[in-house]
C-alpha positions as CSV (number, residue, x, y, z in Angstrom):
1,M,21.9,153.1,188.4
2,S,24.7,151.6,186.4
3,D,26.5,154.9,185.7
4,C,26.2,156.4,189.2
5,L,29.5,156.8,191.1
6,F,28.0,156.4,194.5
7,C,26.0,153.3,193.5
8,K,29.3,151.8,192.3
9,I,31.1,152.7,195.5
10,S,28.4,151.2,197.7
11,A,28.4,148.0,195.6
12,G,32.2,147.7,196.0
13,E,32.9,148.3,192.4
14,I,35.0,151.4,193.2
15,P,37.3,151.3,196.2
16,S,36.6,153.7,199.1
17,N,37.8,154.2,202.7
18,K,34.7,152.7,204.4
19,V,33.5,154.0,207.8
20,Y,30.3,151.9,208.1
21,E,28.0,149.7,206.1
22,D,24.7,147.9,206.7
23,D,21.8,146.7,204.4
24,L,20.5,150.2,203.8
25,C,23.4,152.6,203.8
26,Y,27.1,153.0,203.3
27,A,29.5,155.6,204.8
28,F,33.0,156.4,203.6
29,Y,35.6,159.2,203.9
30,D,35.5,162.0,201.4
31,I,38.4,161.9,198.9
32,A,38.7,165.7,199.1
33,P,38.1,166.4,202.8
34,Q,37.0,169.9,203.8
35,A,37.6,169.3,207.5
36,P,39.8,167.0,209.6
37,V,36.9,164.6,209.8
38,H,34.8,164.4,206.6
39,F,32.8,161.4,205.6
40,L,29.7,160.8,203.5
41,V,26.7,158.7,204.3
42,I,24.6,157.4,201.3
43,P,21.6,155.1,200.9
44,K,22.4,152.0,198.9
45,A,19.2,152.5,196.9
46,H,19.6,155.2,194.3
47,I,17.8,158.4,195.3
48,A,18.9,161.4,193.3
49,S,18.9,164.0,196.1
50,V,16.8,165.3,199.0
51,S,14.3,166.6,196.4
52,A,13.6,163.0,195.4
53,V,12.7,161.8,199.0
54,T,9.1,160.5,199.1
55,A,6.9,158.7,201.6
56,E,8.0,155.5,200.0
57,N,11.8,156.0,200.5
58,S,12.0,158.4,203.5
59,A,12.6,155.7,206.1
60,V,16.2,155.3,204.8
61,V,16.8,159.0,205.5
62,A,15.8,158.5,209.1
63,H,18.0,155.5,209.3
64,I,20.9,157.5,207.9
65,F,20.5,160.1,210.6
66,E,20.5,157.4,213.2
67,V,23.8,156.0,211.7
68,I,25.3,159.6,211.6
69,A,24.6,159.9,215.4
70,K,26.0,156.5,216.1
71,L,29.2,157.2,214.0
72,A,29.7,160.6,215.6
73,K,29.5,159.1,219.0
74,E,31.9,156.3,218.1
75,L,34.4,158.8,216.6
76,G,34.1,161.1,219.6
77,L,32.7,164.0,217.7
78,E,31.0,166.4,220.1
79,S,30.3,169.0,217.4
80,Y,29.8,168.4,213.7
81,R,27.9,169.6,210.7
82,V,25.7,167.6,208.3
83,V,25.2,168.9,204.8
84,S,23.3,167.8,201.7
85,N,23.6,169.8,198.5
86,I,20.6,169.7,196.1
87,G,21.3,170.7,192.5
88,E,24.3,172.0,190.7
89,Q,24.0,175.6,191.9
90,A,24.1,174.4,195.5
91,G,27.2,172.3,194.8
92,Q,25.8,168.8,194.2
93,S,28.3,167.1,191.8
94,V,27.1,163.5,192.3
95,F,23.4,163.0,191.8
96,H,22.9,160.3,194.4
97,L,21.5,161.4,197.8
98,H,24.4,161.9,200.3
99,F,25.1,163.6,203.6
100,H,28.5,165.1,204.3
101,V,29.5,164.9,208.0
102,L,32.2,167.4,208.8
103,S,34.0,168.0,212.1
104,G,37.3,168.9,213.7
105,R,37.4,172.6,212.9
106,D,35.3,175.7,213.5
107,M,32.5,175.9,211.0
108,T,31.6,179.4,209.8
109,W,28.1,180.7,209.1
110,P,26.9,181.4,206.6
111,P,28.8,178.7,204.7
112,G,30.7,179.8,201.6
C-alpha cells in the first residue's frame, strides 16, 4: 500500500534501524522502545493485522516466528515477549501486521 508506513520502511523509503531482512520479512528496532530490547518484525507483503491472516498468507506468519526465534538466539535473549495488537482499542496504530519483540526487563501480567 502506497500510504502504509511499514510498507515504506520495508521498501527502504523511510530509514529504520534494521535488525534483519529477507525476501519475506523485515525486522527493525522500535523508535519508542518499551523495553531495553524492542524490535518489530513485519511481513513485506501488506497484511492489515492478525485478523487479516488467511490460508493464502499464513505461511509468512510461520516464517516470521522462525525469524523471531533466530534473532532472539542471536541477540542472546533467554526470555522475551511477542505481542501483536489488533485494532485501535488494543493499541494498533499502524495497520500493517507486526510483531513486537520485547526483552531485557521483567514483564508484568496482565499487561497494561
